[in-house]
N, C-alpha and C positions, 0 to 999 in steps of 0.2 A: 210364118214365123210366130213362135210363141211369144206372149206378151213378157216383157222384162219388169213388169210392175213390182213383182215381189222380190226381184233380185236387188232392188233399191233400198232394201232395209238397211238402216245403219245402227249398229248396236254398240254402245259404250257405257256400261253400267257404272264405271268408277267415277265418272264425272257427272255432276248434276246437269240435267238435260236443258241447257240454255238455248239450244238451237231454235226451239219453237218460239221462245221468247224474242230472240233477235228477229225472226220473221214477223212476229207480231208488231215489233216496233216499226219495221218498214211499212208494213200494211196500215198501221194505225195512222200514218201521216196523212192519209186521204180518207179515212173512215170514221164513223161515229157509231157508238153502240150505247143503247140505254143501260143503265145499272142501278140496282138497289144500294150498291155500295157507295158511300159518299165519304169515307175517310178510312185511313188505315187503322186496323185493330190495335187496341192497346195491350201491352204485355201485363197480364194480370199479376205476375209475381216479380215485377220490375225492381221493387224495393229489396227483395231478397237476393238479387244477382250481385256477384262480386266479380270485378274485372281482374283477369289473370293473364299472364303470358303462357299460353298452352302450346307454344312452338315445340318445346321438347317432348311434350306428351304426344303430339301428333307425329313428330319425327320418329319417335320410338316405336309408335303403333305401326307406321309404314315399314320400318325395318323389320319388326317382329313378324309382321304378316308376310313380308317378302322371304324371309329365311326360315321361319319355323316349319317343320316338316308337316305337322297336322294342318296348317293353314293353306297348303297348296291345293287342297280340294274342298269344296263347300257347296251347299244348296243356297238358293237365294229366292226371295219374293219381294215384289214391290209394285209401285204404281206411279203413274204421272197423271196428275188431274189439272185440267185447264178450265178456268171459269171466265166467261165474258158475260157480264150482266146475269141474265137468267139462264144462260146457256152453259151447260157443263159437259165435258168430255173426259172420260177416264180410260187410260190404257193400262192393262195389267200384264205383269210379267212374273214368271217363275222358272226355275230351272236349276242346272248344276254347272259347276266349273271344275275343270281338271287342269291346273296351270302348267304342270310339266309337259303336257302334250299340246298345250295351247288349244284345248278342246273344250267346248261348251255347248250347252243345249238351252234354247230359249223357247218357252211356251208362251206365246203372246196373244193378247186380245186387244185390238183397237177398235173401240166402239163395240160393234157386234161381229166384227170380223176376227176370226182366229187364224193363226199360223204357227208352224214350228220352224226353228232355225237351228241347224247343226253347224258346228265349225270344227275343222280338224287341221291344224297347221295352216297350210296354204289352200285348203279346200273348205268350201262352204255350200250348204244346200238349204233351200227353203221349200216348205210344203204348205199347201192349203187344201184341206180335205185330204184326198188320197193322192193328189198329184204332187210330184217333186220336181225341183228345177235347180240347176246350178246357180249359186250366188256369184255376182260379179265382184271379184276381189278388189277392183279399183274403185268400187262404190261402197265398201264396207271399212268403216274405221277400225283401226287396230284395237284389239280388246285387251285392256289391262285394268283389272279391277281396281287398282290403287292409283293409277296414273292421275286422275282427276283430284285426288286428295292432296297431292303434292302441290297443286296449283293454289291451294288455300293457305299454304304456309306463310305467305307474305303478310297475312291478315290475323294470324293467330296470336300476335302479341297484344291484341286488344280484345281477346275473347272474354266471354263471361262464363262463369262457373254456375251451371244450374244444379238443382238437387239431384243427388244420386238416384239412380233407379236401376232396375234389373231388366236385362233383355233375355227372355226364355230362362229365367232363374239365374242368370250370370250377372253378378254386380257390375255396374259400370260407373265410370265418371262421364258426365254429360257436360259438353261445352258448346257454346254457340258464338258465332260471329254475325254481325249485323252491319251493313254499310249500303251506301248507295251505288247503283249500277255503274256510274261513270268511274268511280274509284275502283271498282272491281274490274271493269274492262281495261283501264290504263295501267293497273298495277299487277294484274295477274299474268304469269308467264305462258298461260295457255295459248297455243296457236289458234284455237277456235276464235279468238278475239281480234286477230290480226286484221282482218278485213273490216270489222266494225270500228277498230280504232282508227283506221285510215278514213272511213266514211264520216266519222263523227268530228274530225279535225276542223273543218269549216262549216259544219252544218249546225246552226244555232238551235234548230227545232229538235234535232236528234240529241244534242247536247242537253237540252232542257228535259227531255224524256228520260235521259240517263240520270240526270241529277235528281229527279223526283221519283225514281224507281227504287224501291226497298228490296234488298237481297238478304236473306237469313239462312245460315247453314248451321245445323245442329248435328253433332256427333256423339255417338254412344261408344265408349272405348272400355273394353274389359279392365277392371281394376288389376292392379299388380299382384294382389293376393287372390285373384280369382283362380279356381282349381285348375281349369284346363284352357282358359281363353284369356289369360293375362295380356293386356296391351293389344289385343285383337280389335279391329274396327268391326263392331257387330251390327251397327245400324246407322243410318243418316237420313236426314230429311233436309230439303231445300224449299224455301218458300220465297216467291218473287211476286211483288205487286207493282204493277206498272199503271200510271194514269193514261187514260185515252183523251185524245184532243177534244172529243165531243162530250166529255163528262164521264164519270164513272171509271172503273178500273178493269185491267186484266190481271188476273192472278194464276199462278202456276205452283202446284205443290208436287214435289217429288220425294218419294219415300222408298228405301231399300233396306232389307234386313239380310244378314249373312248368317248361316247357321249350319249345325251338323258338319263342322270341319273335320276333315279326315275320315269321313264315312267310307268304309271299304266298298260299299254297294255303288258308289259313284262311277267307278271305272266300268262296272258291268252295265250300268245304266246307259252309257254312251255307245251307240251302235258304232261299228267300224266304218271308215270311209267307203270301203269296198261294198258293203251292204247297201248303203244309201246310194252309191253310184248305180247300183243295179235298179233301184227304184227309179232313178232319173231316166235310165235307158228304157225301162218298161214304159214310163209315161210318154217318152219320145216315140216309142214304137206305136203305142195307142193313138198318139196324135196323127201319125202317118196312116194308120189304118182307118181312123175315123176323122179326117180333116174338117168335117162340119161340127165336131163336138165343141161345145162351149169351153173356152179357156178360163182357167182361174183368174179372177180379178176383172173379168169382163161381165157384161150383162147380156141376157138374151135379146 
């Protein structure tokens, strides 16, 4: 039987990737790590920040990106970087999305391991090297590029306005929210936090970690007078810093950019499910013919 290691990839680029942080909180209860970081970094431009209610700005951005025809397909690139003391791991992602067909491609690299992930409606496929496998639909979270941004709406009334900037020459409004993880977990409507909310209910150690964990989310939204991408969510970054019981901090940085909306080449870039299905059949046939061959995700 082939390994299902690569069928367990879970992709959800619209939501900041807090899953790894949740796992770190659980693990940290019994672990200590040395760290050169001894305090949270200061905001260099704190004096220039103005508190605003950015709820309408984000609500409109979500609505426009949901309904605008050009916004239904785009390219993306991004990374998730985890730091524990002197140890750092970065996962890189890039690819394309075609929302009308619930189709997307992920080119990923986790540490030194690379893979590709195709999704078409109710079908998904993973490859590592030249070998293709079916993805397990029960183990893949639904992909909705803007779903996670809705979960930030309860906090946008206390956002800060950062200086305007451009994303690939498109002028943007830049807003940021900052809060402790306990408020985030308790007030966010995301179902990802349901189990954590229950666990933290009577766990004083976990509550302490959440109270002292800083979460920051920064959004770059196309200005209303932008030529083609007015009110588009063009970029986001999430920064999480969590204290570890033995001293020091764990921090995670997530960054994604969305660009080339409406590119007609996107549809042609997505292979058909039937074509990829044949790759899977070829790989399974090769496995039957050469049962001693090393499987992807295993070592010799």
